[in-house]
C-alpha positions in Angstrom: 0.0 0.1 0.2 1.1 3.8 -0.6 1.2 6.0 2.3 -0.6 9.4 2.7 1.6 12.4 2.4 1.0 15.6 4.7 -1.2 17.5 2.9 1.7 35.7 -0.5 3.5 38.1 1.4 1.8 40.8 3.6 0.8 44.2 2.1 3.4 47.1 2.7 1.7 49.3 5.3 1.4 53.0 4.7 0.0 56.0 6.5 -3.8 55.7 6.6 -4.4 57.9 9.7 -3.2 59.8 12.5 -4.2 59.2 15.6 -5.2 61.3 18.0 -7.6 61.9 21.0 -11.5 61.0 19.9 -13.9 63.8 19.7 -17.5 64.1 18.8 -18.8 61.9 16.1 -19.8 63.5 12.4 -23.3 63.4 11.8 -22.8 61.3 8.7 -20.8 58.7 10.3 -23.5 58.6 13.2 -26.1 57.9 10.5 -24.6 55.4 9.1 -23.5 53.6 12.1 -26.9 53.7 13.6 -28.1 52.2 10.3 -25.5 49.6 10.3 -24.6 50.3 6.9 -21.0 49.0 7.0 -20.2 48.9 3.7 -21.3 52.7 3.3 -19.5 53.4 6.6 -16.4 51.9 5.3 -16.7 53.9 2.0 -17.4 57.1 3.8 -14.3 56.8 5.7 -12.3 56.4 2.5 -13.4 59.8 1.8 -12.0 61.7 5.3 -8.8 62.8 6.2 -6.3 60.9 8.1 -6.7 62.8 11.2 -10.6 62.1 11.4 -9.9 58.6 10.6 -7.3 58.4 13.5 -9.7 59.9 15.8 -12.5 57.4 15.1 -10.3 54.6 14.1 -12.1 52.1 16.3 -15.4 52.7 14.4 -13.3 52.6 11.1 -12.1 49.0 12.1 -15.5 48.1 12.9 -16.8 49.0 9.8 -14.0 47.3 7.9 -14.5 43.8 9.7 -18.3 43.9 9.3 -18.0 45.1 5.7 -15.5 42.2 5.3 -13.2 44.3 3.7 -10.1 42.2 4.9 -7.2 43.6 2.8 -8.1 46.9 3.7 -8.8 45.9 7.6 -5.1 44.3 7.7 -3.6 47.3 6.1 -5.1 49.7 8.3 -4.5 47.6 11.4 -0.7 47.2 10.6 -0.5 51.0 9.8 -2.2 51.8 13.1 0.0 49.3 15.4 3.2 51.0 15.5 1.6 54.5 16.3 -0.7 53.4 19.0 2.1 51.4 20.4 5.2 54.2 19.9 5.2 55.3 23.5 3.5 51.9 25.1 5.3 49.6 23.6 3.5 46.3 22.7 -0.1 46.3 24.1 -3.4 44.4 23.4 -5.7 46.4 21.4 -8.4 45.9 18.9 -6.1 46.5 16.2 -4.2 43.6 16.8 -7.4 41.3 17.4 -8.7 42.5 14.1 -5.5 42.0 12.0 -5.5 38.4 13.2 -8.8 38.1 12.2 -8.3 39.7 8.7 -5.2 37.3 8.2 -7.6 34.1 8.7 -10.0 35.4 6.5 -7.8 35.9 3.8 -6.2 32.4 3.9 -2.7 33.3 5.4 -3.5 31.0 8.7 0.1 30.7 9.4 0.6 34.5 10.0 -2.7 34.3 11.6 -1.5 31.6 14.1 1.5 33.9 15.1 -0.6 36.9 15.8 -3.0 35.1 17.7 -0.5 33.8 19.7 1.1 37.3 20.3 -2.3 38.6 21.4 -2.5 35.5 23.8 0.9 36.5 25.4 -0.2 39.9 25.7 -3.4 38.8 28.0 -6.0 38.0 25.2 -7.6 34.6 26.7 -8.9 32.7 23.7 -5.5 33.8 21.7 -3.7 30.2 22.0 -7.0 28.3 21.0 -7.4 30.4 18.0 -3.6 30.2 17.2 -3.9 26.4 17.2 -6.8 26.5 14.9 -5.2 28.7 12.4 -1.7 26.6 12.7 -3.8 23.5 12.1 -5.3 24.8 8.8 -1.7 26.2 8.0 -0.4 22.8 8.7 2.3 24.5 10.8 3.0 21.6 13.0 5.9 23.3 15.1 3.6 26.2 15.5 0.8 24.1 16.6 3.1 22.0 18.7 4.3 25.3 20.6 0.9 27.0 20.7 -0.9 23.8 22.2 2.0 23.7 24.9 1.3 27.2 26.0 -2.6 26.5 26.2 -2.0 23.8 28.3 0.2 25.7 30.4 -2.4 28.4 31.1 -5.6 25.9 31.2 -4.2 22.5 32.3 -5.5 19.3 31.2 -7.7 20.9 28.2 -9.2 18.4 26.0 -8.4 20.4 22.9 -5.0 21.6 23.9 -4.1 17.9 24.4 -5.6 16.9 20.9 -3.7 19.6 19.0 -0.7 18.8 20.9 -1.2 15.2 19.9 -1.7 16.1 16.4 1.4 18.3 16.1 3.7 15.4 17.4 2.1 12.7 15.2 2.5 14.8 12.1 6.2 15.5 13.4 6.7 11.8 13.3 6.7 11.8 17.1 4.3 8.8 17.2 5.2 7.1 20.7 4.8 10.8 22.1 1.6 11.3 20.3 -0.6 8.5 21.2 -0.5 8.9 24.9 -1.6 12.7 24.2 -4.5 11.6 22.0 -5.9 9.0 24.5 -5.8 11.6 27.4 -7.6 14.1 25.0 -10.1 11.2 24.2 -10.5 10.2 27.5 -11.8 13.8 28.4 -13.7 14.6 25.2 -14.8 11.5 22.9 -15.9 13.8 20.3 -13.0 15.2 19.0 -13.1 13.6 15.4 -9.6 14.3 14.3 -8.0 13.1 17.6 -9.7 9.7 16.5 -8.0 9.9 13.5 -4.6 10.7 14.4 -4.5 7.7 17.1 -5.8 5.8 14.1 -2.9 6.8 12.1 -0.4 6.2 15.3 -1.9 2.7 15.3 -1.5 2.2 11.8 2.4 2.6 11.9 2.2 0.2 14.8 0.5 -2.4 12.7 -2.1 -2.5 15.6 -4.8 -2.6 12.5 -7.7 -3.8 14.6 -7.5 -1.2 17.1 -6.9 1.6 14.4 -10.0 0.4 12.4 -11.8 1.1 15.9 -10.5 4.3 16.2 -10.9 5.2 12.8 -14.7 4.1 12.9 -15.0 6.4 15.6 -13.5 9.2 13.6 -15.9 8.8 10.8 -19.0 8.2 12.8 -18.2 12.0 14.3 -17.6 13.2 10.8 -18.3 11.1 7.9 -16.4 13.0 5.5 -13.0 13.3 6.7 -11.0 12.5 3.5 -7.6 11.4 5.7 -9.8 9.3 8.2 -11.2 7.4 4.9 -7.8 6.7 3.8 -6.3 5.7 6.9 -9.4 3.3 7.5 -9.1 2.0 3.8 -5.4 1.3 4.8 -5.8 -0.8 7.8 -9.0 -2.7 6.3 -6.6 -3.6 3.3 -4.2 -5.0 5.8 -7.1 -6.6 7.6 -7.8 -8.4 3.9 -11.3 -6.8 4.4 -10.6 -5.4 0.6 -14.3 -4.5 -0.5 -14.6 -2.4 2.6 -11.1 -0.9 1.8 -12.1 -0.2 -1.5 -15.2 1.4 -0.6 -13.3 3.9 1.6 -10.4 4.8 -1.0 -13.4 5.4 -3.3 -15.1 7.5 -0.9 -12.0 9.6 -0.3 -11.1 9.9 -4.0 -14.8 11.3 -4.5 -13.8 14.1 -2.2 -10.4 14.8 -4.0 -10.6 13.6 -7.4 -7.3 14.5 -8.6 -5.4 12.9 -5.9 -3.0 10.3 -7.8 -1.9 8.8 -4.4 -5.8 7.9 -3.6 -6.4 6.6 -7.0 -3.3 4.2 -7.0 -4.6 2.8 -3.8 -8.3 2.4 -5.3 -6.8 0.7 -8.0 -4.7 -2.0 -5.6 -7.7 -2.5 -3.6 -10.2 -3.0 -6.6 -7.7 -5.7 -7.8 -7.8 -7.4 -4.6 -11.5 -7.1 -4.3 -12.3 -8.5 -7.4 -10.6 -11.7 -6.5 -12.6 -14.8 -5.7 -13.2 -15.2 -2.0 -11.3 -17.9 -0.7 -13.8 -21.0 0.2 -13.7 -22.1 3.8 -11.7 -25.4 4.1 -14.3 -28.3 4.6 -14.9 -29.4 8.2 -13.3 -32.7 9.1 -15.5 -35.8 8.4 -16.8 -37.5 11.6 -15.3 -41.0 12.0 
């Protein structure tokens, strides 16, 4: 059988606002804000002076976020941060939270993970969990390991933290360390589908095919369309000589990713074995 492989720079900031003390809100801004016309409010800010934008930067950021103007939101946050922290040094502010969110929305998950982790170190409680989520999407396993360990330092035996750390260790091929971590996570919360999948991967590598199949059954019962869990179960079913079931799992996985040559080759092998005649059971010995 073949084995499953592990599955743009930021814009340059430029001056967009001059931060100053807040003052009374302009009537047009108040009207757009009360109407929750976020797109209109974001457009209105683009016509204003840097000084006015700076005085009302919180509202500006809110309008860009609610209006889903992710590129512009990121640019503004990165321009504001050095101005707002020039005297204070690094501190937790809405511009940091919006920046992390914008990076994630733009698909820059690795960068988002790092910013969420920075926010957590500055006191934002959900930051490490958000960093782990983004690192997992980016498949940045060393980052996931670091962030999950920091989460566990803060929150003790957190089930998600254990599961994230177990996955990071498994992806880094530290399987002997990953397995007990994943078992501990699942003992606390048996509904973490990706933890069952990673436990199945660990057991597959130990050639513990029956137990691996049981773990992957649990993963797929929770999330039936996990491509990797289908692949991993197809693999252990093949080793258990349950070729037709193996074929069905590889077929389902390939339907989720039709251009995956690895899945296509595994399906071809499983189909070939599934087509062979089923061996007849040996006749029972005759009684004398």
